[in-house]
C-alpha positions as CSV (number, residue, x, y, z in Angstrom):
1,M,115.2,104.6,112.2
2,D,117.4,107.7,111.9
3,T,115.0,109.8,109.9
4,A,117.2,112.8,109.5
5,R,120.0,110.8,108.3
6,L,117.8,108.9,105.7
7,I,116.4,112.2,104.4
8,S,119.9,113.6,104.0
9,L,121.0,110.5,102.1
10,D,117.8,110.6,99.9
11,R,118.5,114.2,99.0
12,E,122.1,113.4,98.0
13,H,121.7,110.1,96.1
14,L,118.2,108.9,95.3
15,I,116.4,110.1,92.1
16,H,112.6,110.0,92.5
17,P,110.2,109.3,89.7
18,V,108.3,112.2,88.1
19,S,109.5,114.7,90.6
20,S,110.8,118.2,90.6
21,W,114.5,117.5,91.5
22,R,115.1,120.9,93.0
23,G,111.8,120.9,94.8
24,H,112.5,117.5,96.2
25,E,115.9,118.4,97.5
26,A,114.3,121.4,99.2
27,A,111.4,119.6,100.8
28,G,113.0,116.2,101.6
29,A,111.4,112.8,101.6
30,T,108.7,111.4,103.8
31,I,110.1,108.1,104.9
32,L,107.5,105.2,105.1
33,E,108.4,102.5,107.6
34,S,105.6,99.9,107.7
35,G,102.2,99.0,106.5
36,K,99.3,96.8,107.5
37,G,95.9,96.5,105.8
38,A,95.0,100.0,104.4
39,W,97.3,101.8,106.8
40,L,100.9,103.0,106.6
41,T,103.2,104.3,109.3
42,D,106.0,106.7,108.6
43,S,109.3,107.1,110.3
44,E,107.9,109.6,112.8
45,G,105.2,107.2,113.9
46,R,102.3,108.9,112.1
47,R,99.6,106.5,110.9
48,L,98.2,107.2,107.4
49,L,95.2,105.8,105.8
50,D,96.5,104.9,102.2
51,G,93.7,106.2,99.9
52,F,95.7,105.6,96.8
53,A,97.0,101.9,97.4
54,G,100.6,103.1,97.0
55,L,100.4,103.9,93.3
56,W,97.1,102.4,92.4
57,C,98.6,99.0,93.1
58,V,98.4,97.6,96.7
59,N,95.0,96.2,96.1
60,T,95.2,93.7,98.8
61,G,96.5,96.0,101.4
62,Y,99.8,95.7,103.2
63,G,101.1,92.8,105.2
64,C,99.1,89.9,103.7
65,D,100.6,86.9,105.3
66,S,99.7,84.5,102.5
67,V,101.4,86.7,99.9
68,I,104.5,87.3,102.0
69,E,104.7,83.5,102.7
70,A,104.4,82.7,99.0
71,G,107.3,85.0,98.2
72,R,109.5,83.5,101.0
73,R,108.9,80.0,99.9
74,Q,109.8,80.7,96.4
75,L,112.9,82.6,97.4
76,E,114.0,79.5,99.3
77,K,113.2,77.1,96.5
78,L,114.2,78.9,93.3
79,P,114.9,82.6,93.6
80,Y,115.5,83.1,89.8
81,A,114.8,81.2,86.6
82,T,115.5,82.6,83.1
83,G,112.8,82.4,80.5
84,Y,115.5,82.4,77.8
85,F,116.8,79.2,76.0
86,G,113.6,77.3,76.5
87,F,113.7,77.3,80.3
88,S,110.6,78.0,82.5
89,C,109.4,77.6,86.1
90,E,106.3,76.3,87.7
91,P,104.9,79.6,89.2
92,A,105.2,81.5,85.9
93,I,103.5,78.7,83.9
94,E,100.7,78.4,86.5
95,L,100.2,82.2,86.7
96,A,100.0,82.5,82.9
97,A,97.4,79.6,82.7
98,R,95.2,81.1,85.4
99,L,95.3,84.6,84.1
100,T,94.5,83.7,80.6
101,R,91.5,81.6,81.8
102,H,90.1,84.9,83.3
103,A,91.1,87.2,80.3
104,P,88.5,88.5,78.0
105,G,88.0,87.2,74.4
106,T,90.8,85.1,72.9
107,L,93.6,86.6,75.0
108,N,95.1,83.2,75.5
109,R,98.8,84.2,75.6
110,I,100.7,86.4,78.1
111,Y,104.2,87.9,78.0
112,F,105.3,88.9,81.5
113,S,107.1,92.3,81.7
114,L,108.6,94.0,84.7
115,G,105.8,96.7,85.0
116,G,103.3,98.7,83.1
117,S,105.6,101.0,81.2
118,D,107.5,98.2,79.6
119,A,104.3,96.3,79.0
120,V,103.1,99.2,76.9
121,D,106.5,99.2,75.2
122,G,106.1,95.5,74.5
123,T,102.8,96.1,72.7
124,L,104.4,98.7,70.4
125,R,107.0,96.1,69.5
126,F,104.4,93.2,69.1
127,I,102.3,95.5,66.8
128,R,105.3,96.0,64.6
129,Y,106.0,92.3,64.5
130,Y,102.3,91.6,63.7
131,Q,101.9,94.2,60.9
132,N,105.1,93.1,59.3
133,A,104.1,89.4,59.6
134,R,100.9,90.1,57.8
135,G,102.7,92.0,55.0
136,M,101.6,95.5,56.0
137,P,104.7,97.2,57.2
138,Q,103.2,100.7,56.3
139,K,100.6,100.3,59.1
140,R,102.7,102.2,61.6
141,H,100.7,105.0,63.1
142,V,99.2,104.5,66.6
143,I,96.4,106.6,68.2
144,G,95.8,107.2,71.8
145,L,93.7,109.7,73.8
146,E,94.4,113.1,75.2
147,K,94.9,112.9,79.0
148,G,95.8,109.3,78.5
149,Y,98.7,107.6,80.3
150,H,100.6,104.6,79.0
151,G,103.9,104.8,81.0
152,S,107.1,106.7,80.8
153,S,109.4,104.6,78.6
154,F,110.7,106.6,75.6
155,A,108.1,105.2,73.2
156,G,105.4,104.9,75.8
157,S,105.8,108.4,77.0
158,G,104.8,109.7,73.5
159,L,101.7,107.6,73.6
160,T,101.0,109.1,77.0
161,A,99.4,112.5,76.4
162,L,100.3,114.5,79.6
163,P,102.6,117.5,79.2
164,V,105.0,116.6,82.0
165,F,106.1,113.5,80.1
166,H,106.6,115.4,76.8
167,R,108.6,118.4,78.0
168,D,112.2,118.4,76.7
169,A,111.8,114.7,75.9
170,D,111.2,114.8,72.0
171,V,108.0,113.0,72.2
172,P,105.3,112.3,70.9
173,L,107.1,110.6,68.1
174,P,105.9,111.3,64.5
175,W,103.8,108.2,64.4
176,Q,101.9,108.8,67.7
177,H,98.7,110.7,67.7
178,H,95.8,111.6,70.2
179,L,92.1,112.0,70.1
180,P,90.0,114.1,72.4
181,S,89.4,112.6,75.9
182,P,85.8,111.3,76.4
183,D,85.6,113.4,79.5
184,P,81.8,113.9,80.4
185,Y,82.6,116.9,82.6
186,R,84.6,118.9,79.9
187,H,83.8,117.4,76.5
188,P,82.7,120.0,73.9
189,A,79.7,117.8,73.1
190,G,78.5,118.2,76.7
191,P,77.8,115.5,79.2
192,D,75.5,113.5,77.0
193,G,77.0,110.0,76.7
194,E,75.7,109.3,73.2
195,A,77.0,112.6,71.9
196,I,80.5,111.9,73.3
197,I,80.4,108.4,71.8
198,H,79.5,109.7,68.5
199,A,82.1,112.4,68.6
200,S,84.8,109.9,69.6
201,V,84.0,107.5,66.8
202,R,83.9,110.3,64.3
203,A,87.2,111.6,65.6
204,L,88.8,108.2,65.1
205,H,87.6,107.9,61.6
206,D,88.7,111.4,60.7
207,M,92.1,110.9,62.2
208,V,92.6,107.6,60.3
209,A,91.6,109.4,57.1
210,S,94.0,112.3,57.8
211,L,96.9,109.8,58.3
212,G,96.3,108.2,54.8
213,G,93.5,105.7,55.6
214,P,93.4,102.4,57.5
215,D,96.3,101.0,55.6
216,Q,98.6,103.4,57.4
217,V,97.2,103.0,61.0
218,A,98.2,100.1,63.2
219,A,96.4,100.4,66.5
220,F,94.2,102.5,68.9
221,Y,95.0,102.5,72.6
222,C,92.8,103.4,75.6
223,E,92.4,103.1,79.2
224,L,88.9,102.2,80.3
225,V,89.2,104.8,83.0
226,Q,91.8,107.4,82.4
227,G,93.8,107.2,85.6
228,S,96.6,109.8,85.7
229,G,94.6,112.1,83.4
230,G,92.3,112.8,86.3
231,V,90.4,109.6,86.8
232,I,88.1,110.3,83.9
233,V,85.2,107.7,83.5
234,P,84.0,107.6,79.9
235,P,80.3,107.1,79.2
236,D,78.9,103.6,79.3
237,G,79.2,102.1,75.8
238,W,82.1,104.2,74.7
239,A,84.7,101.5,74.8
240,R,82.4,99.0,73.0
241,A,81.8,101.7,70.3
242,M,85.5,102.4,69.9
243,Q,86.2,98.6,69.6
244,A,83.6,98.3,66.8
245,A,85.1,101.3,65.0
246,C,88.6,99.7,65.2
247,R,87.2,96.4,63.8
248,E,85.6,98.3,60.9
249,L,88.9,100.1,60.2
250,D,91.1,97.0,60.6
251,I,93.0,98.7,63.5
252,L,94.1,96.7,66.5
253,F,92.2,97.6,69.7
254,V,94.6,97.7,72.6
255,V,93.3,98.1,76.2
256,D,95.6,99.4,78.9
257,E,94.4,97.8,82.2
258,V,97.5,98.6,84.2
259,I,95.4,100.6,86.6
260,T,91.9,99.2,86.1
261,G,92.8,95.6,86.2
262,F,92.5,93.2,89.2
263,G,89.4,94.5,90.8
264,R,90.1,98.1,90.8
265,T,86.7,98.8,89.0
266,G,84.9,95.8,90.3
267,P,85.6,92.7,88.1
268,L,89.0,91.2,87.7
269,F,89.3,93.0,84.4
270,A,87.4,96.2,83.6
271,C,86.8,94.8,80.0
272,A,84.0,92.8,81.6
273,H,81.8,95.9,82.1
274,E,81.1,96.1,78.3
275,G,82.1,92.5,77.2
276,L,85.2,93.8,75.3
277,E,87.6,91.5,73.5
278,P,90.8,93.4,72.9
279,D,93.5,92.4,70.5
280,M,96.1,93.2,73.2
281,M,95.8,94.1,76.9
282,T,98.4,95.4,79.3
283,V,98.4,94.7,83.1
284,A,100.6,95.4,86.0
285,K,100.1,97.0,89.5
286,G,97.4,94.8,91.0
287,L,98.9,91.7,89.3
288,T,101.2,91.4,92.3
289,A,99.5,94.1,94.4
290,G,102.8,95.9,94.5
291,Y,104.5,93.2,96.5
292,A,107.0,92.6,93.6
293,P,107.6,94.1,90.2
294,M,105.6,92.4,87.4
295,G,103.5,93.4,84.4
296,G,102.1,91.6,81.4
297,V,101.0,91.8,77.8
298,F,98.1,89.6,76.7
299,L,98.0,88.7,73.0
300,S,94.9,87.4,71.1
301,D,95.1,84.1,69.3
302,A,95.0,86.0,66.0
303,V,97.9,88.3,66.8
304,Y,100.0,85.5,68.4
305,E,99.4,83.1,65.6
306,T,100.0,85.6,62.8
307,I,103.4,86.5,64.3
308,R,104.2,82.8,64.9
309,D,103.1,81.5,61.6
310,N,104.9,84.2,59.5
311,T,108.2,84.0,61.3
312,P,110.8,81.7,59.6
313,P,111.4,78.4,61.5
314,G,114.2,78.8,64.1
315,V,114.2,82.6,64.1
316,A,113.6,84.2,67.4
317,I,111.1,87.0,68.1
318,G,113.6,89.5,69.5
319,H,111.8,90.8,72.5
320,G,112.7,89.9,76.2
321,Q,114.0,91.0,79.6
322,T,116.2,89.3,82.1
323,Y,113.4,89.3,84.7
324,S,110.5,88.3,82.5
325,A,108.3,85.7,84.3
326,H,110.4,86.0,87.4
327,P,109.5,83.1,89.7
328,V,109.2,85.1,92.9
329,S,107.0,87.7,91.3
330,A,104.9,85.0,89.7
331,A,104.5,83.1,93.1
332,I,103.3,86.4,94.6
333,G,101.0,86.9,91.7
334,L,99.4,83.5,92.3
335,A,98.9,84.2,96.0
336,V,97.3,87.6,95.1
337,L,95.0,85.9,92.6
338,D,94.0,83.5,95.4
339,L,92.9,86.6,97.4
340,Y,90.9,88.1,94.5
341,E,89.1,84.8,93.9
342,G,88.6,84.2,97.7
343,G,86.4,87.2,98.3
344,L,88.5,90.4,98.0
345,L,86.8,91.3,94.7
346,D,83.4,91.2,96.5
347,N,84.7,93.3,99.3
348,G,86.0,95.9,96.9
349,V,82.6,96.1,95.1
350,A,80.8,96.8,98.4
351,A,83.4,99.3,99.5
352,G,83.3,101.0,96.1
353,R,79.6,101.4,96.3
354,H,80.0,103.2,99.6
355,L,82.8,105.3,98.2
356,A,80.7,106.5,95.3
357,A,77.8,107.3,97.6
358,R,80.1,109.4,99.9
359,L,81.6,111.3,96.9
360,A,78.2,112.0,95.4
361,G,77.5,113.9,98.6
362,L,80.6,116.2,98.0
363,G,79.0,117.7,94.9
364,N,77.6,120.6,96.9
365,H,81.0,121.6,98.3
366,P,82.0,125.0,96.9
367,L,85.3,123.8,95.6
368,V,84.0,120.6,93.9
369,G,83.1,120.8,90.3
370,A,82.6,117.1,89.7
371,T,83.1,113.7,91.3
372,R,83.4,110.5,89.4
373,A,83.8,106.9,90.4
374,K,84.0,103.4,89.1
375,G,84.5,100.8,91.8
376,M,87.5,101.7,94.0
377,L,88.7,104.2,91.5
378,A,87.6,107.8,91.8
379,G,88.4,111.4,91.2
380,I,87.2,114.8,92.6
381,E,87.8,117.8,90.3
382,L,88.2,121.1,91.9
383,V,87.0,124.5,90.5
384,T,86.9,128.0,91.7
385,D,83.7,128.8,89.7
386,K,81.2,126.0,89.3
387,A,79.2,127.7,86.6
388,A,82.2,128.3,84.4
389,K,84.0,125.1,85.5
390,A,87.0,127.4,86.0
391,K,90.2,125.6,86.9
392,P,92.1,127.1,89.9
393,D,94.9,129.5,88.9
394,P,98.2,127.5,89.2
395,K,99.6,130.4,91.2
396,L,97.2,129.3,94.1
397,G,99.2,126.1,94.4
398,I,96.1,124.1,95.4
399,A,97.7,120.7,94.4
400,G,100.5,121.4,96.9
401,K,98.1,122.3,99.6
402,L,96.0,119.2,99.1
403,G,99.0,116.9,99.4
404,R,100.3,118.7,102.6
405,Y,96.9,119.1,104.3
406,G,96.0,115.5,103.5
407,Y,99.1,114.2,105.2
408,E,98.5,116.4,108.2
409,Q,95.0,114.9,108.3
410,G,96.4,111.4,108.2
411,I,95.1,110.4,104.8
412,L,97.0,109.8,101.5
413,Y,95.6,110.3,98.0
414,R,96.9,111.7,94.6
415,A,96.9,115.4,94.3
416,F,97.2,115.9,90.6
417,A,98.8,119.1,89.3
418,D,95.6,120.2,87.7
419,D,93.7,120.1,91.0
420,V,92.1,116.7,90.8
421,I,92.1,114.4,93.8
422,G,92.7,110.8,92.8
423,L,91.5,108.0,94.9
424,A,92.3,104.3,94.6
425,P,91.9,102.7,98.2
426,P,93.0,99.1,98.8
427,L,90.1,96.7,98.0
428,C,90.4,95.4,101.6
429,C,89.0,98.6,103.0
430,S,86.0,98.5,105.3
431,T,83.2,101.0,105.1
432,D,84.4,102.6,108.2
433,E,87.8,103.2,106.6
434,I,86.1,104.7,103.6
435,D,84.3,107.0,105.9
436,I,87.5,108.0,107.6
437,L,89.0,108.8,104.1
438,C,86.0,110.8,102.9
439,D,85.6,112.7,106.2
440,G,89.3,113.6,105.9
441,I,88.9,114.9,102.4
442,V,86.0,117.1,103.5
443,A,88.3,118.5,106.3
444,V,91.0,119.1,103.7
445,L,88.7,120.9,101.3
446,D,87.4,123.1,104.1
447,R,90.9,124.0,105.0
448,V,91.7,124.9,101.4
449,M,88.6,127.1,101.4
450,R,89.9,129.0,104.4
451,D,93.1,130.0,102.5
452,P,92.7,133.8,101.9
453,Q,94.0,133.5,98.3
454,V,91.6,130.7,97.5
455,A,88.8,132.5,99.1
456,D,89.5,135.6,97.1
457,A,89.7,133.6,93.8
458,M,86.3,132.1,94.5
459,R,84.7,135.5,95.2
460,G,85.9,136.6,91.7
């Protein structure tokens, strides 16, 4: 592999997602060449333990023979089948049937999208169809959470509540709103779970009232762990309380499981932790473990039947994509689901317990303000003053140092811009690999501490 040539071509032609274009041109790309299990190898031969499963998605690990073979067989048999005009194909039908058997509540229908962002966009369209079908077109407002992430489509980026997705993009849209994050480390109510739950329920009621009442509000969206907002784990019972509030207010309860689905927090779907029954649920990432693009929108029976029964006979529901229910992606999804059902979820639970125990031991590190974990999904929030929970000054460039030092240590993770380390290791990890990851993080944090500017900031 001619690394220098590839880096040059990348600079000149390839636009990278959510990146500083000028910064990327200056730094150049790191070229990944191969992967096996939880490990990647770059074009210079450096082995890297992938503590972030690609982008929260390669739950099975890399190079799974059964998944690769399923994709190969389907490519040979039928590489494409449209879902338009009444056509279908075996793998998409089988995947829909198996997934809905596992889904919570009455989520017995699924629309296959291309990924998480357009799955969220699909929910926004289905919500409009639903509210119009039931004769309530004025129910248009949707409410999400501060620090929430629901993709980067035009509409979805407004439901997302992270500044980088709003800057110069003319979002949020006027009908998109956000409640305070249920962050136990930084919530004004303090770390008490019941106080946070009460504050969130009250905030939802207050916002609905400020928007003109329940007749004006269509839906509430939440992640069960706020991923890109810093891996924020709400208190136990929070999601169940928010679901109850939505039922009381006649607001659709939409759960975004794009990150938390498919064993990332333990069970196949994180809704199982609190017995949730959402009206809609989005998935992607672990659906195919990143081996092919695919996402999905689950609809409850009530939502599906309301739209179906109130649409004139012969009139199409105008939502679709060329590659919806793609047969190769579906075949891969079936093979990945076989792995989840065949013991991979159990391994993820055991590895997740070990990860949580190791991270709990980081609490005494001078740079660590808080650690949080739910299954194989974890975050480490850095501070320069533990008592004041003071975020590092952006001028220190700690996020950049974390990314660079981690790579040099041979480990990969997400170094969020607000100085949170995000972890989402593949579910196939052994406890030894979790130890390698955590030992490497300690070495990185110690190296950051030795930076003179960081040391001065911590001395005050």
